[in-house]
GULUM-276088 format. One record per residue (C-alpha): x, y, z. Coordinates in steps of 0.001 Angstrom, whole numbers, padded with zeros to 6 digits, always signed. Layout:
XYZ...
END
This chain:
+084186+132856+051986+083759+128974+051687+082697+127579+048167+083575+124469+046075+087483+124953+046123+087189+125620+049786+088426+128426+051961+089234+131546+050788+092308+132676+052218+093040+135732+049426+094683+136861+046477+096613+139205+044562+095367+142962+043390+092930+143447+041147+094168+142467+037770+097427+140305+038943+098054+137422+036901+098670+135328+040133+095539+133313+041579+093905+133096+044276+094387+130719+047358+092291+128460+048559+092299+126182+051602+091662+122971+049611+088256+121410+052738+090161+117415+051635+093884+118382+053157+092980+120865+055289+093313+117666+058147+097313+118235+057398+097645+120558+059271+099599+124000+059039+101308+126727+059850+100581+130602+060904+104479+132360+061486+105081+135831+061441+106663+138370+063007+105051+139891+065825+102672+142928+064544+102573+141687+061018+098629+140582+061389+099144+136416+061995+095713+137082+064816+093348+138579+061953+094630+136304+059474+093705+133210+062292+090710+134895+062943+089860+134994+059013+090446+131567+058835+088131+130403+061832+085032+131673+060621+085245+130241+057777+085934+127052+059200+082678+127737+061003+080700+128388+057973+081953+125255+056358+080214+123602+059184+083403+122629+060448+084158+123067+064804+087188+125156+065995+089091+125366+069230+092107+128834+069418+093335+129818+072484+093188+133507+073355+096387+134466+074263+095194+138741+074320+091529+138922+074854+090819+139614+070609+089524+136749+069450+086421+137058+071564+085083+139711+068734+084352+136640+066551+081112+136702+068924+080164+139748+066765+079195+140923+063676+082185+143498+062861+080193+146977+061776+081050+149202+059309+081566+152517+062140+084329+150448+063317+087585+151706+063178+089446+150278+059797+086267+148505+058682+087199+150784+055237+089851+149322+054797+088645+145261+055440+086280+146380+052804+088778+147804+050626+091318+144841+050999+087888+142686+050307+086946+144558+047318+091095+144248+045426+091314+140836+046012+088082+140312+044459+086337+138852+047266+082986+138041+046421+079916+138095+049166+081735+139773+051766+079960+141230+054796+079621+141536+058651+078814+138324+060661+079028+137009+063666+079977+133214+064433+078755+130957+066705+081291+130906+069991+081295+128959+073329+083403+130811+075798+086173+128396+077528+088384+129291+080807+090724+127416+082839+089594+128855+085504+085885+129720+084802+086635+133574+085238+085581+134634+081542+084342+131412+080192+082976+127356+080790+085607+125526+083274+087303+123177+081477+088863+120469+083804+089973+117008+083763+091174+114196+086044+094639+113831+087105+093930+110397+085970+093391+111175+082017+095788+113796+082327+098725+110648+082811+101637+111093+084882+103881+111770+081243+101909+115535+081127+102294+115478+084426+105863+115550+085095+105979+117601+082119+104207+120481+084219+105677+119856+087125+109175+119723+085642+110054+116366+087369+113492+114451+086908+114247+111183+085859+113421+109319+089433+110932+111689+090750+109159+110713+087228+109506+107325+088396+107919+107825+091708+105126+109954+089841+104727+105979+088085+104767+104115+090824+101770+106408+092701+099602+105602+089431+100085+101968+089204+099670+101411+093179+096266+104224+092358+095228+101427+089612+095987+098203+092024+094148+099585+094775+091387+100886+092905+091715+104761+093739+090448+107256+091968+092723+110394+091244+090964+113201+090273+092376+115913+091897+095187+117158+093525+094143+116646+096545+093804+112794+095456+097457+113238+094383+098712+114005+097261+097240+111728+099292+098703+108803+097110+101919+109996+097158+101716+110269+101261+100438+107021+101138+103388+105606+099034+106109+107572+101083+103920+105616+104321+104658+101868+101895+108218+103028+100344+110510+100128+102097+107275+097617+100474+106642+099355+097216+110498+099573+096789+111050+095824+097216+108115+095896+094365+109290+098276+092231+112506+100227+092717+113694+102397+095058+110646+105082+096420+112191+107081+098316+110659+109490+101092+113001+112473+099614+111010+112311+095699+108259+111619+097102+108578+114835+098650+110017+116898+095791+107031+115939+093491+104869+117398+096933+106586+120216+096556+106138+120508+093134+102335+120172+093326+101735+122715+095872+104135+125275+093496+101185+123937+090176+098630+124448+092971+099670+127572+093920+099740+129066+089944+095791+127726+089713+096431+124321+088103+093674+122939+091273+091121+124604+088918+091949+122885+085924+091783+118792+087535+088367+117854+088770+085184+117254+087861+082728+117132+085920+085436+116320+083245+085428+118041+080108+083775+115932+077721+085220+116727+074235+082067+115717+072044+080819+119566+073337+083774+121115+070969+082266+119184+068417+078521+120462+067416+077429+122752+065261+074365+125388+065605+070900+125545+064263+072474+126407+061194+074854+124564+060702+078019+126584+060924+080743+124524+064037+081065+126052+066782+084110+128465+067786+085801+127029+070732+087687+129922+072317+090146+129424+075016+090662+132553+077513+094534+132785+077794+095081+136115+078701+095761+134482+082873+096852+131126+081277+099736+132915+079582+101275+133516+083032+101929+130215+083562+103257+128750+080026+104042+125048+080735+100141+124562+082321+098984+126041+079039+101389+124451+076830+100285+121220+078746+096975+121588+078321+096684+121819+075233+098815+119147+074427+096552+117062+076946+093641+118562+074667+095097+117185+071917+096010+113880+073256+092724+113379+074154+091452+114248+070490+093496+111718+069375+091559+108690+072008+088220+109573+072003+087327+110398+068357+086950+107407+065881+089105+106924+062639+087843+108345+059253+090680+108952+056982+090704+112038+054511+086785+113030+055457+085449+115662+053054+086368+118061+056238+087955+117501+059226+085585+117326+062133+087537+120236+064182+090006+122552+063893+092529+122949+066807+094657+126177+066180+097945+126298+069157+098792+129734+069480+102295+130633+070799+103493+127378+069885+106406+128009+070803+105403+127526+074383+104672+123507+073918+108257+122996+073103+110521+124949+075074+112569+123020+077897+110515+119944+076456+111973+116357+077192+113020+114221+074033+110215+112183+075535+107673+115001+075498+108773+115892+071901+107883+112421+070098+105340+112390+071980+104024+115766+070084+104902+114150+067345+103247+110990+067100+100238+112909+068289+100674+115196+065086+101625+112731+062804+098181+109999+063996+095828+112693+064628+094854+113747+061266+093081+110408+060510+090540+111326+062939+089725+113953+060886+091519+117054+062973+093756+119962+061300+096531+120673+063872+097468+124239+063099+100358+126125+064854+100804+129888+065255+104022+131444+066560+106738+134076+065599+109282+132461+064312+108878+129060+062182+112037+127530+063312+110650+127193+067383+108620+124496+065657+111049+121544+065511+112075+120334+062142+109934+116543+062569+106919+118554+064064+107270+120816+060683+107715+118286+058077+103611+117273+058962+102672+120928+058676+101265+121018+054635+099713+124257+054926+101556+127387+055395+101064+131001+055732+104063+132919+056705+104046+136620+057610+106513+139269+057491+109549+137942+059798+112842+140421+060392+116324+140048+059967+117449+141735+063305+119384+139027+064674+121533+136055+063758+118563+133458+064839+116132+136059+062550+117968+135962+059494+118456+131703+060626+114772+131808+060853+113831+133946+057002+116422+130667+055556+114419+127985+056609+111590+129306+056140+111925+129928+052686+113678+126366+052033+110391+125000+053196+107941+126033+049951+107684+124705+047171+110256+126859+044754+108434+129699+042810+111083+130702+039797+109111+134516+039936+109697+135082+043626+112508+135603+045371+111406+134086+048689+114357+134737+051396+113947+138794+050330+109826+139064+050015+109591+137585+053796+111367+140537+055713+109977+142967+052629+106352+141598+053182+103365+144444+054637+101108+143968+057654+097876+141559+056009+100536+140446+053599+101934+136504+053451+103611+133929+051735+100933+131433+051128+101367+127622+050280+098359+125147+050675+097959+121247+049880+095595+120672+045970+094201+117849+046079+096353+115732+044915+097937+116260+048419+101810+118003+046924+102180+121848+047883+100773+124604+045429+103801+126789+044294+104178+129780+047125+102191+133257+045958+102642+136698+047979+099153+136866+048765+096521+139968+050558+095026+138092+053228+090989+138333+053212+089971+140143+055797+087323+138338+058256+083704+139565+058674+083597+139801+062718+084770+142393+065048+088483+142850+065358+088686+143489+069126+087296+142086+072225+083851+142020+073842+082812+143119+076587+082183+141922+079902+078214+142652+079304+078241+140931+075684+080349+138162+077671+078004+137246+080516+075512+137079+077701+076768+134229+075351+077768+132646+078282+074094+132380+079556+072847+130732+076155+075712+128996+075646+074674+125088+074367+076696+124157+077581+075542+125979+080298+075887+125245+083908+076738+121928+082598+080616+122240+083713+079965+125871+085926+079718+123814+089169+082597+121248+090620+081488+118324+092173+083777+116700+094876+082729+112985+094676+084456+110018+096487+087917+109671+095761+091710+108621+096290+091590+111303+099141+088890+110573+101069+089633+106541+100452+092821+107521+101794+091451+109667+104692+088744+106836+105808+091581+104395+106012+093537+106336+107680+090744+107136+110251+089926+103940+110461+093269+102660+111636+093199+105565+114004+090169+103946+115394+091031+100647+115391+094255+101350+117344+092318+103358+119614+089692+100619+120141+092578+097939+120831+094435+100207+123053+091389+100743+125031+090873+097322+125135+094339+096765+126615+093899+099129+129144+090519+097272+130120+092390+094162+129722+095146+095456+132598+091833+097201+134670+089920+093757+134883+092896+091861+136074+094257+094504+138712+090808+094206+139918+090355+090745+139669+094163+090000+141658+092725+092702+144362+089613+090989+144437+091521+087747+145188+093676+089297+147765+090511+090145+149045+089363+086799+149508+092468+085483+150212+092664+088294+152877+089128+087160+153999+089842+083492+154354+092531+084289+156607+091142+085903+159009+088338+083274+159085+090623+080803+159633+092102+082770+162433+088841+083230+164048+087909+080179+163686+090701+078839+165831+090112+081169+168437+086651+080397+168910+088244+076713+168984+090739+078075+171595+087860+079786+173189+085583+076941+173437+088254+074988+174674+089369+076265+177703+087380+075001+180582+084357+077169+182469+084280+078747+186235+082760+075676+188053+084722+073598+185847+087662+074941+186878+086874+075103+190883+086431+071454+190688+089910+070968+188956+091222+073358+192122+089157+071326+194205+090138+068360+193286+093422+069001+193140+093976+070168+196236+092089+067115+197545+094797+065244+195660+097603+067004+197131+096710+066683+200602+095761+062740+200214+098830+062617+198496+101023+064275+201327+099245+061851+203429+100233+058456+202089+103402+059860+200930+104270+060180+204894+102795+056921+205367+104893+055081+202270+107922+057066+204056+107485+055727+207275+106983+052131+206166+109603+052382+204299+112686+053832+206420+111072+051967+209694+109890+054643+211106+108995+056159+214407+109973+059882+214284+113864+058921+214338+115661+061812+212663+118829+061399+210977+120285+063329+207953+119896+060100+205745+116259+058930+206713+115531+063256+206566+116256+063159+203083+115239+059697+201808+111916+060183+203502+111450+064447+201705+112076+062325+198503+109648+059571+199130+107206+062137+199963+107969+064541+196832+107579+061583+194593+104259+060332+195839+102706+064028+197083+103745+064566+192592+101779+061603+191541+098617+063090+193870+098501+066825+192594
END
């Protein structure tokens, strides 16, 4: 129920002097806490507050970790189980106008199974949240930051996990150059990040990264009756990957902070964000991440967004964050362990003191559907804590069935907008194209070298062949010239006859000269014979 005082949270039994409790819409962006042990009524309280925000025209986002909140899409029924108790509760606390009603619900699901897919890009997530998601150490986170920096410098879009894997391979290939520019980039660190990425992908994280990315404006709409849309994230499967769940919700808060304009303190919030199982956000969170959460929670108020943490134990919320939560609904806590006792003491100390109420004792005595309530008043101060019977919701308590969910999805205002993934050119494709081009260029260069070698070899063979042909030509020419220089048969016969005649004439002349020289006659003597032979030999040689 919503009236001029705000959202009716509940009251005390009829006849009580305790005033009913209202959540002031002008102070609803100052954040809040809904806490209590399992089975004390947190989910019903959450459902009632959410549907009243919707009725006031305020969009809501909530995570449905058990599947129960999906029933908000359907009106409750007087024939439903426990319906008579809800009606009796409304009458007992003086709740006017209680009735069964539905709410305008949009179903979302990171896996795209029970709602419209929610996606973001790796670039929008950023290295800080990704490092948290993959549980990286400081060295590995530094390498991841360098990968993002290099992608910006080279104009490479990081849209999905495939792009990030390709970028990490690119960094490993340039490890030496990057180390000189930004600090040590070891291939071992890159390999560790890649293994964490594979693990994240095996947990279904790949469904979350890609396009079309979520437009925050789709969370901020109202229906034709002016009711704010109730955006319900199916988180039953997502809870199996608690880091992915927590990182997604923190990313969503960060996106809201980045996108929404400053509005100060509006008459009512622009969006109310319920963070169920809030302890998951802070479990094992490094200080840098806790500081980021505190900063977002502190500053997002000025954007008109109220953040309500829902958790079993109030000490799950760090003090710096808890100090920002002005509106509190505390269901029963159990004092079974020392930690439980510490939680009770901490919860009691956070409320504005009520002299008529022993808070520490009452917290352990609260019944299902009862809570201690303290909210911010018009002047911004917290109200005195009061023991309150929480107002019942008018929508169904329990999940919708598959047919009802399918109907809601088909008539959703964002039907068809996010259902099909888009894979446009980004880092993975560009780097693959570069690698292919490099391989092709290397192949072309190798082919050119081989072609040049083949051409050089052919040229050598041709040169050798020309040289051999030239030598053959020279030999043939020389042989031809020698052959041409040889005398013919007639010439040979004439030369032979000439030599024979010359020889005969020479012998005759020699004989005559010898006789003349030696005084001749035919007198034979040893000396004369020898001298005659010598002369004849000389003259005979001249006439050959």
